[in-house]
N, CA, C and O atoms as CSV, one atom per row, in Angstrom:
chain,resi,resn,atom,element,x,y,z
A,1,UNK,N,N,79.845,90.732,-74.766
A,1,UNK,CA,C,79.750,89.858,-75.417
A,1,UNK,C,C,77.565,89.431,-75.639
A,1,UNK,O,O,76.951,88.626,-76.339
A,2,UNK,N,N,77.168,90.399,-74.706
A,2,UNK,CA,C,75.439,90.652,-74.937
A,2,UNK,C,C,75.523,90.808,-76.055
A,2,UNK,O,O,75.091,90.109,-76.972
A,3,UNK,N,N,76.442,92.326,-76.084
A,3,UNK,CA,C,75.463,92.679,-77.786
A,3,UNK,C,C,76.267,91.973,-78.564
A,3,UNK,O,O,76.764,92.851,-79.270
A,4,UNK,N,N,76.824,90.737,-78.974
A,4,UNK,CA,C,77.989,89.748,-79.778
A,4,UNK,C,C,76.478,88.955,-79.734
A,4,UNK,O,O,75.914,88.564,-80.756
A,5,UNK,N,N,76.096,88.840,-78.778
A,5,UNK,CA,C,74.581,87.578,-78.621
A,5,UNK,C,C,73.733,88.156,-79.736
A,5,UNK,O,O,73.636,87.689,-80.870
A,6,UNK,N,N,73.067,89.352,-79.208
A,6,UNK,CA,C,72.130,90.193,-79.591
A,6,UNK,C,C,72.149,90.191,-81.325
A,6,UNK,O,O,71.294,90.158,-82.210
A,7,UNK,N,N,73.606,90.243,-81.257
A,7,UNK,CA,C,73.723,91.102,-83.485
A,7,UNK,C,C,73.226,89.897,-83.825
A,7,UNK,O,O,72.328,89.737,-84.652
A,8,UNK,N,N,74.101,88.520,-82.859
A,8,UNK,CA,C,73.493,87.196,-84.066
A,8,UNK,C,C,72.360,87.317,-83.825
A,8,UNK,O,O,71.728,87.923,-84.691
A,9,UNK,N,N,71.673,86.895,-82.759
A,9,UNK,CA,C,70.509,86.441,-83.100
A,9,UNK,C,C,69.850,87.682,-84.128
A,9,UNK,O,O,69.007,87.316,-84.947
A,10,UNK,N,N,70.153,88.824,-84.090
A,10,UNK,CA,C,69.371,89.984,-85.097
A,10,UNK,C,C,69.766,89.132,-86.532
A,10,UNK,O,O,68.835,88.594,-87.131
A,11,UNK,N,N,71.535,88.982,-87.224
A,11,UNK,CA,C,71.238,87.973,-88.274
A,11,UNK,C,C,70.224,87.029,-88.926
A,11,UNK,O,O,69.494,87.032,-89.917
A,12,UNK,N,N,70.557,86.123,-87.778
A,12,UNK,CA,C,70.146,84.984,-88.361
A,12,UNK,C,C,68.113,85.518,-88.286
A,12,UNK,O,O,67.327,85.148,-89.158
A,13,UNK,N,N,67.837,86.092,-87.491
A,13,UNK,CA,C,65.967,86.986,-87.959
A,13,UNK,C,C,65.986,87.258,-89.797
A,13,UNK,O,O,65.352,86.843,-90.767
A,14,UNK,N,N,66.986,88.091,-89.561
A,14,UNK,CA,C,67.194,88.725,-90.209
A,14,UNK,C,C,67.018,88.003,-91.242
A,14,UNK,O,O,65.877,88.211,-91.653
A,15,UNK,N,N,67.609,87.189,-91.938
A,15,UNK,CA,C,68.275,86.243,-92.639
A,15,UNK,C,C,66.922,85.224,-93.189
A,15,UNK,O,O,66.528,84.973,-94.328
A,16,UNK,N,N,66.503,84.847,-92.035
A,16,UNK,CA,C,65.327,84.262,-92.415
A,16,UNK,C,C,64.433,84.699,-92.461
A,16,UNK,O,O,63.562,83.841,-92.321
A,17,UNK,N,N,63.895,86.001,-92.637
A,17,UNK,CA,C,62.844,86.341,-93.450
A,17,UNK,C,C,63.553,86.719,-94.549
A,17,UNK,O,O,62.651,86.819,-95.381
A,18,UNK,N,N,64.686,87.027,-95.173
A,18,UNK,CA,C,65.154,87.481,-96.473
A,18,UNK,C,C,64.566,86.414,-97.308
A,18,UNK,O,O,63.894,86.572,-98.327
A,19,UNK,N,N,64.973,85.106,-96.635
A,19,UNK,CA,C,64.788,83.659,-97.551
A,19,UNK,C,C,63.031,83.353,-97.551
A,19,UNK,O,O,62.440,82.643,-98.364
A,20,UNK,N,N,62.512,83.993,-96.571
A,20,UNK,CA,C,61.221,83.991,-96.839
A,20,UNK,C,C,60.502,84.676,-97.937
A,20,UNK,O,O,59.650,84.137,-98.643
A,21,UNK,N,N,60.967,86.095,-98.047
A,21,UNK,CA,C,60.691,86.846,-99.296
A,21,UNK,C,C,60.240,86.312,-100.357
A,21,UNK,O,O,59.162,86.031,-100.882
A,22,UNK,N,N,62.356,86.174,-100.718
A,22,UNK,CA,C,62.548,85.485,-102.044
A,22,UNK,C,C,61.887,83.648,-102.682
A,22,UNK,O,O,62.265,82.870,-103.558
A,23,UNK,N,N,61.045,83.644,-101.910
A,23,UNK,CA,C,60.358,82.236,-101.867
A,23,UNK,C,C,59.613,81.713,-103.623
A,23,UNK,O,O,59.038,82.425,-104.445
A,24,UNK,N,N,59.809,80.820,-103.655
A,24,UNK,CA,C,59.494,80.531,-105.235
A,24,UNK,C,C,58.865,79.297,-104.912
A,24,UNK,O,O,59.095,78.774,-103.822
A,25,UNK,N,N,57.919,78.652,-105.927
A,25,UNK,CA,C,56.136,78.366,-106.413
A,25,UNK,C,C,56.925,77.302,-106.014
A,25,UNK,O,O,58.049,76.807,-106.103
A,26,UNK,N,N,55.509,77.142,-105.397
A,26,UNK,CA,C,55.901,75.401,-104.796
A,26,UNK,C,C,56.112,74.371,-106.341
A,26,UNK,O,O,55.594,74.643,-107.424
A,27,UNK,N,N,56.778,73.477,-106.126
A,27,UNK,CA,C,57.206,72.774,-107.000
A,27,UNK,C,C,56.180,71.390,-106.530
A,27,UNK,O,O,55.467,70.875,-107.391
A,28,UNK,N,N,56.183,71.166,-105.928
A,28,UNK,CA,C,55.090,70.259,-105.483
A,28,UNK,C,C,56.419,68.743,-104.612
A,28,UNK,O,O,56.297,67.573,-104.247
A,29,UNK,N,N,57.436,69.690,-104.660
A,29,UNK,CA,C,57.986,68.685,-103.554
A,29,UNK,C,C,57.425,68.864,-101.888
A,29,UNK,O,O,57.166,67.962,-101.091
A,30,UNK,N,N,57.366,69.945,-101.742
A,30,UNK,CA,C,56.539,70.569,-100.472
A,30,UNK,C,C,55.614,69.309,-100.318
A,30,UNK,O,O,55.783,68.221,-99.768
A,31,UNK,N,N,54.939,69.671,-100.768
A,31,UNK,CA,C,52.780,68.993,-101.374
A,31,UNK,C,C,53.315,67.660,-100.586
A,31,UNK,O,O,53.017,67.275,-99.455
A,32,UNK,N,N,54.210,67.077,-101.557
A,32,UNK,CA,C,53.865,65.310,-101.641
A,32,UNK,C,C,54.811,65.221,-99.978
A,32,UNK,O,O,54.400,64.413,-99.145
A,33,UNK,N,N,55.659,65.830,-99.751
A,33,UNK,CA,C,56.175,66.261,-97.853
A,33,UNK,C,C,55.209,66.240,-96.947
A,33,UNK,O,O,54.984,65.584,-95.930
A,34,UNK,N,N,54.518,67.365,-97.710
A,34,UNK,CA,C,53.553,67.450,-96.263
A,34,UNK,C,C,52.490,66.019,-96.486
A,34,UNK,O,O,52.323,65.011,-95.799
A,35,UNK,N,N,52.073,66.347,-97.392
A,35,UNK,CA,C,50.696,64.914,-97.741
A,35,UNK,C,C,51.276,63.717,-96.291
A,35,UNK,O,O,50.994,63.677,-95.093
A,36,UNK,N,N,52.055,62.997,-97.062
A,36,UNK,CA,C,53.794,62.270,-96.025
A,36,UNK,C,C,53.969,61.957,-94.516
A,36,UNK,O,O,54.079,60.911,-93.877
A,37,UNK,N,N,53.942,63.940,-94.035
A,37,UNK,CA,C,53.717,63.976,-92.890
A,37,UNK,C,C,55.493,63.730,-92.656
A,37,UNK,O,O,56.151,63.521,-91.637
A,38,UNK,N,N,55.746,63.820,-93.620
A,38,UNK,CA,C,57.989,63.845,-93.313
A,38,UNK,C,C,58.480,65.615,-93.240
A,38,UNK,O,O,59.458,65.829,-92.524
A,39,UNK,N,N,57.917,66.702,-93.860
A,39,UNK,CA,C,57.763,67.815,-93.666
A,39,UNK,C,C,58.554,68.221,-92.243
A,39,UNK,O,O,59.527,68.868,-91.855
A,40,UNK,N,N,57.263,67.242,-91.645
A,40,UNK,CA,C,57.413,68.054,-89.386
A,40,UNK,C,C,58.880,66.897,-89.403
A,40,UNK,O,O,59.894,67.225,-88.788
A,41,UNK,N,N,58.834,65.988,-89.927
A,41,UNK,CA,C,60.299,65.999,-89.736
A,41,UNK,C,C,61.903,66.723,-90.128
A,41,UNK,O,O,62.948,66.813,-89.485
A,42,UNK,N,N,61.636,67.006,-91.011
A,42,UNK,CA,C,62.424,68.061,-91.917
A,42,UNK,C,C,62.818,68.833,-90.765
A,42,UNK,O,O,63.860,68.903,-90.114
A,43,UNK,N,N,61.492,69.492,-90.683
A,43,UNK,CA,C,61.113,70.813,-89.466
A,43,UNK,C,C,62.277,70.526,-88.005
A,43,UNK,O,O,63.096,71.179,-87.357
A,44,UNK,N,N,61.880,69.548,-88.025
A,44,UNK,CA,C,62.434,68.961,-86.741
A,44,UNK,C,C,63.786,68.857,-86.298
A,44,UNK,O,O,64.365,69.161,-85.255
A,45,UNK,N,N,64.267,68.131,-87.834
A,45,UNK,CA,C,65.556,67.911,-87.442
A,45,UNK,C,C,66.040,69.618,-87.467
A,45,UNK,O,O,66.805,69.873,-86.537
A,46,UNK,N,N,65.792,70.543,-88.167
A,46,UNK,CA,C,66.179,71.194,-88.513
A,46,UNK,C,C,66.443,72.647,-87.357
A,46,UNK,O,O,67.373,73.452,-87.317
A,47,UNK,N,N,65.143,72.527,-86.474
A,47,UNK,CA,C,65.423,73.374,-85.561
A,47,UNK,C,C,66.089,72.655,-84.144
A,47,UNK,O,O,66.348,73.288,-83.120
A,48,UNK,N,N,66.323,71.047,-84.355
A,48,UNK,CA,C,66.924,70.316,-83.240
A,48,UNK,C,C,68.998,71.111,-83.290
A,48,UNK,O,O,69.803,71.472,-82.431
A,49,UNK,N,N,68.992,71.014,-84.820
A,49,UNK,CA,C,70.799,70.985,-85.612
A,49,UNK,C,C,70.376,72.888,-85.024
A,49,UNK,O,O,71.324,73.449,-84.474
A,50,UNK,N,N,69.121,73.681,-85.157
A,50,UNK,CA,C,69.509,75.103,-84.936
A,50,UNK,C,C,69.737,75.723,-82.977
A,50,UNK,O,O,70.434,76.645,-82.554
A,51,UNK,N,N,68.981,74.913,-82.338
A,51,UNK,CA,C,69.190,75.063,-81.071
A,51,UNK,C,C,70.416,74.718,-80.193
A,51,UNK,O,O,70.868,75.247,-79.177
A,52,UNK,N,N,70.910,73.344,-81.141
A,52,UNK,CA,C,71.935,72.549,-80.571
A,52,UNK,C,C,73.051,73.869,-80.831
A,52,UNK,O,O,73.461,74.349,-79.774
A,53,UNK,N,N,73.477,74.375,-81.828
A,53,UNK,CA,C,74.343,75.207,-82.609
A,53,UNK,C,C,74.117,76.269,-81.700
A,53,UNK,O,O,75.175,76.286,-81.071
A,54,UNK,N,N,73.149,77.481,-81.076
A,54,UNK,CA,C,72.857,78.413,-80.891
A,54,UNK,C,C,73.540,78.171,-79.016
A,54,UNK,O,O,74.131,79.029,-78.359
A,55,UNK,N,N,73.087,76.324,-78.444
A,55,UNK,CA,C,73.376,76.409,-77.299
A,55,UNK,C,C,75.288,76.249,-77.146
A,55,UNK,O,O,76.076,76.703,-76.316
A,56,UNK,N,N,75.457,75.454,-78.285
A,56,UNK,CA,C,76.949,75.509,-77.932
A,56,UNK,C,C,77.937,76.949,-78.296
A,56,UNK,O,O,79.070,77.268,-77.935
A,57,UNK,N,N,77.101,77.497,-79.022
A,57,UNK,CA,C,77.537,79.151,-78.958
A,57,UNK,C,C,77.391,80.044,-77.854
A,57,UNK,O,O,78.148,81.007,-77.730
A,58,UNK,N,N,76.037,79.680,-76.651
A,58,UNK,CA,C,76.197,80.565,-75.407
A,58,UNK,C,C,77.096,79.712,-74.436
A,58,UNK,O,O,77.598,80.303,-73.479
A,59,UNK,N,N,77.282,78.687,-74.566
A,59,UNK,CA,C,78.171,77.727,-73.612
A,59,UNK,C,C,79.400,78.505,-74.052
A,59,UNK,O,O,79.895,79.318,-73.271
A,60,UNK,N,N,80.011,78.269,-75.462
A,60,UNK,CA,C,81.088,78.267,-75.647
A,60,UNK,C,C,81.721,80.279,-75.164
A,60,UNK,O,O,82.830,80.759,-74.928
A,61,UNK,N,N,80.316,80.866,-75.225
A,61,UNK,CA,C,80.225,82.349,-74.963
A,61,UNK,C,C,80.815,82.473,-73.209
A,61,UNK,O,O,81.605,83.255,-72.679
A,62,UNK,N,N,80.300,81.728,-72.862
A,62,UNK,CA,C,80.646,81.917,-71.209
A,62,UNK,C,C,81.100,81.058,-70.655
A,62,UNK,O,O,80.872,80.940,-69.451
A,63,UNK,N,N,82.011,80.029,-71.422
A,63,UNK,CA,C,83.504,79.951,-71.172
A,63,UNK,C,C,84.567,80.845,-71.220
A,63,UNK,O,O,85.427,80.851,-70.339
A,64,UNK,N,N,84.580,81.413,-71.935
A,64,UNK,CA,C,85.508,82.016,-72.842
A,64,UNK,C,C,85.264,83.576,-71.582
A,64,UNK,O,O,86.145,84.344,-71.196
A,65,UNK,N,N,84.187,83.584,-71.322
A,65,UNK,CA,C,83.864,85.551,-69.953
A,65,UNK,C,C,85.027,84.846,-68.784
A,65,UNK,O,O,85.929,85.409,-68.164
A,66,UNK,N,N,84.462,82.959,-68.776
A,66,UNK,CA,C,84.647,82.665,-67.289
A,66,UNK,C,C,86.739,83.157,-67.679
A,66,UNK,O,O,87.448,83.954,-67.065
A,67,UNK,N,N,87.048,82.372,-68.753
A,67,UNK,CA,C,88.410,82.519,-68.716
A,67,UNK,C,C,89.259,84.494,-68.889
A,67,UNK,O,O,90.249,85.042,-68.406
A,68,UNK,N,N,88.512,84.774,-69.524
A,68,UNK,CA,C,88.325,86.201,-69.826
A,68,UNK,C,C,88.933,86.740,-68.158
A,68,UNK,O,O,89.943,87.365,-67.835
A,69,UNK,N,N,87.541,86.038,-67.176
A,69,UNK,CA,C,87.972,87.172,-66.223
A,69,UNK,C,C,88.772,86.905,-65.343
A,69,UNK,O,O,89.294,87.705,-64.567
A,70,UNK,N,N,88.994,85.240,-65.423
A,70,UNK,CA,C,90.016,84.257,-64.124
A,70,UNK,C,C,91.688,85.310,-64.729
A,70,UNK,O,O,92.557,85.732,-63.967
A,71,UNK,N,N,91.665,85.436,-65.929
A,71,UNK,CA,C,92.784,85.948,-66.042
A,71,UNK,C,C,93.247,87.063,-65.639
A,71,UNK,O,O,94.429,87.125,-65.302
A,72,UNK,N,N,92.531,88.035,-65.593
A,72,UNK,CA,C,92.715,89.668,-65.104
A,72,UNK,C,C,92.598,89.188,-63.691
A,72,UNK,O,O,92.660,89.990,-62.759
């Protein structure tokens, strides 16, 4: 399962770099949110969601591995 986690992390990082390379010109929304300080709230919420998802997948993987070991 460590290979699975490694592949998952690699895919997420690859997707992040891919989306950054296809970024469009600033439409003004980012500047308004940055000037108001709300962009940091958006980034914090996104990071919290991603960290929560990674923690959930990691704990689920550990539980499944434990169940597979106890089954044998």
